[in-house]
C-alpha positions in Angstrom: -6.9 25.8 -7.5 -9.5 27.9 -5.7 -13.3 27.3 -5.5 -14.8 30.4 -4.1 -18.3 28.9 -3.8 -17.2 25.7 -1.9 -16.8 25.4 1.8 -14.5 22.4 2.8 -15.0 21.1 6.4 -12.2 18.8 7.6 -12.3 16.7 10.7 -9.6 14.4 12.1 -10.9 10.9 12.9 -7.9 10.4 15.2 -7.4 6.8 14.1 -10.9 5.8 15.3 -13.8 4.4 13.2 -16.2 5.4 16.0 -15.0 9.0 15.7 -15.5 8.9 11.9 -19.0 7.5 12.1 -19.9 10.2 14.7 -18.4 12.8 12.3 -20.5 11.5 9.5 -23.6 12.0 11.7 -22.4 15.5 12.4 -22.0 16.3 8.7 -25.5 15.0 8.1 -26.9 17.3 10.8 -25.1 20.2 9.2 -26.7 19.4 5.9 -23.5 19.0 3.8 -23.8 18.2 0.1 -21.1 15.5 0.0 -18.9 13.5 2.3 -15.3 12.5 1.5 -14.5 9.4 3.6 -10.9 8.4 4.3 -11.8 5.4 6.3 -9.5 4.3 9.2 -11.2 0.9 9.4 -12.8 -0.6 6.3 -15.6 -2.4 8.2 -16.0 0.0 11.2 -16.7 3.0 9.0 -19.5 1.4 7.1 -22.1 2.7 9.6 -21.1 6.2 8.6 -21.3 5.5 4.9 -24.8 3.9 5.4 -26.0 6.8 7.5 -25.0 9.3 4.7 -26.7 7.1 2.1 -29.9 7.1 4.2 -29.8 10.8 4.5 -29.4 11.2 0.7 -25.9 12.6 1.0 -23.4 11.2 -1.5 -20.3 9.8 0.1 -17.1 8.5 -1.6 -13.9 6.9 -0.5 -10.6 8.7 -0.8 -7.2 7.0 -0.4 -8.5 4.1 1.6 -11.5 1.8 0.8 -14.4 0.6 2.9 -15.7 -2.9 3.3 -18.6 -2.5 0.8 -17.5 -0.3 -2.0 -20.9 -0.7 -3.7 -22.3 1.7 -1.1 -20.0 4.6 -2.0 -20.4 6.8 -5.1 -16.8 6.6 -6.2 -13.2 5.9 -5.1 -10.3 8.3 -5.6 -6.9 6.9 -4.8 -4.6 4.1 -5.7 -4.8 0.3 -5.8 -3.0 -0.8 -2.7 -2.9 -4.4 -4.0 -0.7 -3.1 -6.8 1.6 -1.2 -4.3 2.2 -4.5 -2.5 3.0 -6.2 -5.9 5.4 -3.4 -6.9 7.5 -3.6 -3.7 7.6 -7.3 -3.5 8.5 -7.7 -7.2 11.4 -5.3 -6.6 12.7 -7.2 -3.6 12.3 -10.6 -5.4 14.5 -9.2 -8.2 17.1 -8.0 -5.7 17.1 -11.4 -4.0 17.4 -13.3 -7.3 14.2 -15.1 -6.5 15.3 -16.8 -3.3 15.9 -15.9 0.3 14.2 -15.0 3.6 12.1 -11.9 4.1 10.4 -10.1 7.0 7.2 -8.1 6.5 6.2 -5.1 8.6 2.5 -4.8 8.3 0.1 -1.8 8.8 -2.6 -2.0 11.5 -5.0 -4.9 11.3 -8.3 -4.1 9.6 -7.0 -1.2 7.6 -7.7 -1.5 3.9 -4.3 -0.3 2.8 -2.6 -2.9 5.0 -4.9 -5.7 3.9 -4.5 -5.0 0.2 -0.8 -4.3 0.3 -0.3 -7.6 2.1 -2.4 -9.4 -0.4 -0.3 -7.9 -3.2 2.9 -9.1 -1.5 1.4 -12.6 -1.1 0.3 -12.7 -4.7 3.9 -12.0 -6.0 5.3 -14.6 -3.5 3.2 -17.3 -5.2 5.6 -16.9 -8.1 8.7 -17.3 -5.9 8.5 -20.6 -4.0 12.2 -20.1 -2.9 11.4 -16.9 -1.0 10.4 -17.6 2.5 8.5 -15.3 4.9 10.3 -15.7 8.2 8.3 -13.0 10.1 5.2 -10.9 9.4 3.7 -8.7 12.0 2.0 -5.3 12.4 4.1 -2.3 13.4 1.1 0.0 13.0 2.6 2.4 10.5 5.0 3.5 13.3 8.8 4.0 13.0 9.6 3.1 16.6 7.5 -0.1 16.4 9.2 -1.0 13.2 12.6 -0.6 14.8 11.6 -2.6 17.8 10.3 -5.5 15.8 13.4 -5.5 13.6 15.6 -5.5 16.7 13.7 -8.5 18.1 13.9 -10.4 14.8 17.7 -9.8 14.4 18.3 -10.8 18.0 16.5 -14.1 17.3 19.4 -14.9 15.0 17.4 -15.7 11.9 19.0 -15.0 8.5 16.9 -12.2 7.1 17.7 -11.2 3.5 15.3 -8.4 3.0 12.5 -6.4 4.7 9.2 -5.4 3.0 7.3 -2.7 4.9 3.8 -1.6 4.2 4.9 2.0 4.7 8.0 4.2 4.9 7.9 4.9 8.6 8.2 1.2 9.4 10.8 0.8 6.7 12.9 3.6 8.2 12.6 2.1 11.7 13.7 -1.3 10.4 16.6 0.3 8.7 17.6 2.0 12.0 17.7 -1.4 13.7 19.7 -2.9 10.8 22.3 -0.1 10.9 22.6 -0.6 14.7 23.3 -4.3 14.0 25.9 -3.4 11.3 24.0 -5.2 8.6 23.0 -2.2 6.4 25.0 -3.6 3.5 23.3 -7.0 3.8 19.6 -6.4 4.2 17.7 -4.2 1.6 14.6 -2.5 3.0 11.7 -1.1 1.0 8.7 1.0 2.0 5.6 2.8 0.5 4.5 6.4 0.4 7.7 8.4 -0.6 7.6 10.6 2.5 10.4 13.1 2.6 12.6 11.1 5.0 12.3 8.0 2.8 13.1 10.0 -0.3 16.3 11.3 1.3 17.1 7.8 2.5 16.7 6.4 -1.0 18.8 9.2 -2.5 21.5 8.4 0.0 21.5 4.7 -0.9 20.0 3.6 2.4 16.5 2.3 1.8 16.7 0.4 -1.5 13.4 1.9 -2.7 10.0 3.4 -1.9 6.7 3.4 -3.7 5.3 6.8 -4.5 1.8 7.5 -3.3 0.8 10.8 -4.9 -1.2 12.2 -1.9 -1.4 15.7 -3.4 -3.1 14.5 -6.6 -5.4 12.3 -4.6 -6.5 15.3 -2.5 -7.0 17.6 -5.5 -9.0 15.0 -7.4 -11.1 14.2 -4.2 -12.2 17.8 -4.0 -13.0 17.9 -7.7 -15.2 14.7 -7.4 -16.9 16.0 -4.2 -17.9 19.2 -6.1 -19.3 17.2 -9.0 -21.3 15.0 -6.6 -22.6 18.0 -4.7 -23.8 19.4 -8.0 -25.5 16.1 -8.9 -23.2 15.4 -11.8 -22.2 11.9 -12.9 -18.8 10.7 -11.8 -16.7 7.6 -12.6 -16.7 4.8 -10.1 -12.9 4.8 -9.8 -10.3 7.5 -10.2 -7.0 5.6 -10.1 -3.9 7.5 -9.1 -1.0 5.1 -9.9 1.9 4.1 -7.7 5.4 4.5 -8.9 8.5 2.6 -7.8 11.3 5.0 -6.8 14.9 3.8 -6.7 18.2 5.7 -6.5 18.2 5.5 -10.3 15.0 7.4 -10.9 14.0 9.2 -7.7 15.5 12.6 -8.8 13.1 12.7 -11.7 10.2 13.0 -9.2 12.1 14.7 -6.4 14.9 16.9 -7.8 17.7 17.8 -5.6 
């Protein structure tokens, strides 16, 4: 859609809360009407949110949350806690309720990683016979996911499945598993449904991914920003649901 009377300014925080706070201050100086915050660090970005509030500029969270959600006007995105539940429930079913798992986490302090991990742990309370052998951050990175998985496999532990907080880490873990000749023994799941993961699931490699509808989140974020800029009332939360994608249903969402 096009909005001829709207100017959208986009800045890259470059994985730094300090950068994002400084960018909020820049937006304030420019006199913007609304700020969309996709926080890199839930706590670290609060100073930017508070600065916008003090300047009378509405700010809302998109895709990731901040530490104090009472200080943002709205949230547009998905419930990362639910994403963790979805992937862990799928793995629990594949394992028949028992086995050993390894978890590849996102960066420490990032709301998506925190909430996805909390969702995984919540499901695990229902499965006392599933043991977490390893859980460590691989920082959303494919190479780091591969390196961690290589290390864990070399330690000789009997890993029955891998639960990754995102697809990049899942793909890296799968690369290491293939190199060890265990691709038929250890199912791997990720989150995001990036193109490489979609192709991997279609090929019967990754056992599943969880779709995060980034395009819809982006479109709704702009809609909400315009409403706030006009002083219109908005809902506190606009939930864009996650969807489990397996080889059985993935072509419904990503046709060949």
